[in-house]
ROVODO-380384 format. One line per field, with one value per residue (C-alpha): residue in one letter; y, z, x; chain; residue number from 1. Coordinates in Angstrom, 3 decimals. Last residue first. Example, Ala and Ser with C-alpha at 12.3 -4.5 7.8 and 13.67 -1.06 7.14 Angstrom:
REM ROVODO-380384
rest	S,A $
north	-1.060,-4.500 $
up	7.140,7.800 $
east	13.670,12.300 $
kette	A,A $
nr	2,1 $
END
This chain:
REM ROVODO-380384
rest	A,A,D,F,T,A,A,V,T,S,L,P,I,F,M,A,P,Y,E,G,Q,K,R,E,D,A,F,V,Q,F,G,L,K,E,Y,N,E,K,V,K,E,N,F,A,H,L,T,I,A,Y,V,G,I,Q,E,R,V,D,L,A,R,K,F,A,N,I,M,L,F,E,G,L,G,K,P,S,T,Q,D,R,A,I,M,A,L,Y,I,S,P,I,A,A,F,R,G,F,K,A,D,A,E,E,N,M,G,P,Q,F,T,M,T,T,L,S,Y,F,G,L,P,T,N,D,D,P,R,R,A,V,F,V,R,Q,G,Y,A,Q,H,R,D,L,A,H,K,K,F,F,S,D,I,R,N,L,N,C,C,F,A,G,R,P,H,E,G,S,L,P,E,I,V,I,D,E,M $
north	116.316,115.617,111.833,111.561,113.325,111.026,107.893,108.907,109.834,106.397,105.271,106.174,108.134,107.172,107.922,106.187,108.357,107.354,107.145,105.648,106.779,103.663,104.542,107.825,105.706,108.363,107.810,110.461,111.932,111.585,114.439,115.556,118.212,115.896,114.231,117.385,118.020,114.568,114.759,117.782,115.878,113.115,109.891,110.136,105.712,105.069,103.918,103.667,102.982,100.021,97.008,94.538,92.850,93.490,97.225,98.007,96.888,99.102,102.346,101.432,101.701,104.761,106.354,105.054,106.825,110.132,109.577,109.458,112.431,114.077,112.570,113.981,117.395,118.805,117.029,114.258,115.421,114.656,111.118,110.750,109.208,106.824,104.115,101.546,102.465,100.417,99.158,98.175,95.710,96.950,93.523,91.873,91.848,93.009,96.982,97.225,99.394,101.145,101.654,102.427,105.637,106.249,106.792,104.513,102.752,99.009,97.193,97.063,95.041,95.796,95.595,96.216,99.423,100.418,103.703,105.038,107.797,109.259,105.548,105.536,103.306,105.801,107.021,107.316,108.802,107.046,106.616,103.189,100.683,98.659,95.959,94.516,91.047,89.152,88.021,89.843,93.015,92.201,91.286,94.467,96.963,95.538,96.463,100.115,101.032,99.915,102.127,105.189,105.110,104.336,106.779,110.033,112.023,111.529,109.382,106.943,106.337,102.526,101.508,101.225,99.924,96.744,94.472,95.326,97.788,97.577,100.567,104.490,106.339,110.105,112.583,113.343,114.747 $
up	118.672,120.364,121.017,117.244,116.560,118.511,116.923,113.166,115.052,116.498,112.840,111.453,107.965,104.774,101.447,98.062,95.725,91.935,89.001,91.386,95.157,96.860,95.903,97.806,101.189,103.443,102.299,101.995,104.777,105.255,108.011,106.684,105.041,103.369,101.732,99.735,99.309,97.125,95.548,94.073,93.003,91.288,91.798,95.766,96.334,99.988,103.265,106.662,109.537,111.768,111.957,114.310,114.622,115.761,117.586,114.404,112.606,114.230,114.097,109.913,109.931,111.999,109.332,106.041,107.923,108.284,104.510,103.710,105.184,103.207,99.784,101.051,101.838,98.863,97.795,95.056,91.306,90.385,91.843,94.609,95.185,96.967,95.709,97.504,100.694,102.089,106.015,106.370,107.857,108.030,106.440,107.219,110.888,113.000,111.632,112.574,115.802,114.916,111.092,111.717,114.143,111.122,108.542,105.733,104.933,106.070,103.285,103.042,103.613,102.706,103.449,102.109,102.020,98.964,98.954,97.377,96.478,95.520,94.762,93.729,96.290,96.880,99.858,102.610,100.402,99.556,100.010,98.930,101.042,98.865,100.842,98.402,97.939,99.714,96.846,97.127,97.408,94.390,91.795,93.198,92.402,89.277,86.271,87.540,90.215,88.558,85.134,87.095,88.705,85.448,83.734,86.349,86.106,89.010,87.347,88.486,85.670,86.022,89.573,90.501,94.211,94.675,93.843,96.778,98.551,101.733,103.817,104.089,104.562,104.123,105.278,108.062,106.484 $
east	89.854,93.037,92.263,91.325,94.807,96.593,94.935,96.188,99.734,99.797,98.889,101.864,101.536,102.605,103.794,105.226,105.548,103.690,106.510,109.212,109.417,110.459,114.271,113.734,114.135,112.658,109.550,107.250,105.557,101.563,100.138,96.732,98.827,100.990,98.031,97.294,100.509,101.053,97.744,98.838,102.174,100.596,98.668,100.558,101.077,99.520,100.465,98.618,101.106,102.397,100.238,99.769,96.394,93.354,93.510,95.041,92.312,89.810,92.667,92.239,88.874,89.194,91.552,89.412,86.350,88.634,89.475,85.917,84.779,87.743,86.972,83.118,83.993,82.181,79.136,79.898,79.201,82.464,82.339,84.796,88.078,90.521,92.547,95.002,94.935,97.625,97.170,100.681,103.342,106.851,108.532,111.444,112.035,115.148,114.558,110.931,110.890,114.295,113.473,109.664,111.325,114.244,111.680,109.709,112.908,112.701,110.943,107.572,104.489,100.826,97.684,94.318,92.047,89.781,87.797,85.153,82.981,79.271,78.153,74.674,72.778,70.086,67.794,70.791,73.101,76.164,79.506,81.443,83.787,86.032,87.917,90.650,91.897,88.900,87.643,83.893,86.227,88.275,85.404,83.179,86.312,86.878,84.934,83.450,85.567,89.029,87.613,87.203,90.555,92.507,90.602,90.930,87.627,86.132,83.325,80.618,78.313,78.327,79.058,75.200,75.729,73.751,76.260,77.887,80.599,80.891,79.696,79.376,76.322,76.099,73.654,75.204,78.076 $
kette	A,A,A,A,A,A,A,A,A,A,A,A,A,A,A,A,A,A,A,A,A,A,A,A,A,A,A,A,A,A,A,A,A,A,A,A,A,A,A,A,A,A,A,A,A,A,A,A,A,A,A,A,A,A,A,A,A,A,A,A,A,A,A,A,A,A,A,A,A,A,A,A,A,A,A,A,A,A,A,A,A,A,A,A,A,A,A,A,A,A,A,A,A,A,A,A,A,A,A,A,A,A,A,A,A,A,A,A,A,A,A,A,A,A,A,A,A,A,A,A,A,A,A,A,A,A,A,A,A,A,A,A,A,A,A,A,A,A,A,A,A,A,A,A,A,A,A,A,A,A,A,A,A,A,A,A,A,A,A,A,A,A,A,A,A,A,A,A,A,A,A,A,A $
nr	173,172,171,170,169,168,167,166,165,164,163,162,161,160,159,158,157,156,155,154,153,152,151,150,149,148,147,146,145,144,143,142,141,140,139,138,137,136,135,134,133,132,131,130,129,128,127,126,125,124,123,122,121,120,119,118,117,116,115,114,113,112,111,110,109,108,107,106,105,104,103,102,101,100,99,98,97,96,95,94,93,92,91,90,89,88,87,86,85,84,83,82,81,80,79,78,77,76,75,74,73,72,71,70,69,68,67,66,65,64,63,62,61,60,59,58,57,56,55,54,53,52,51,50,49,48,47,46,45,44,43,42,41,40,39,38,37,36,35,34,33,32,31,30,29,28,27,26,25,24,23,22,21,20,19,18,17,16,15,14,13,12,11,10,9,8,7,6,5,4,3,2,1 $
END
């Protein structure tokens, strides 16, 4: 996707026409994303064409901690602590008119950003909540796992991928 730029969200990105066909995500992006980004509650990154500021897709990152219960490896590493630090992929979406492959391109960019953060502060994994079963299956194909602790499942399954796994995948590629 050489013709796509991914950059931090700004007021220069018109968000009113964005539509991924999930009202909750569309509403967040149109009404709240810039406020959350500017307040550093989340960092929102948009994909656009070099000659057009219109967002084709976006993702948002923040930090989150989870009590032990991800898996045995995480529990062994962080069992003496009250929480396991992670980078939380709060949302990721592409406009219904965006080019094929943009979702994967956004995810790769999020992975790279998470690895950069890992070099500066201690974080174990990227975590997220899958919106539905189809989305869950897509994340599993990328290497995400469902939390071992079933109490963390709720309406939207909690999932994670260790950043060591992400780093190894990039090293192998």
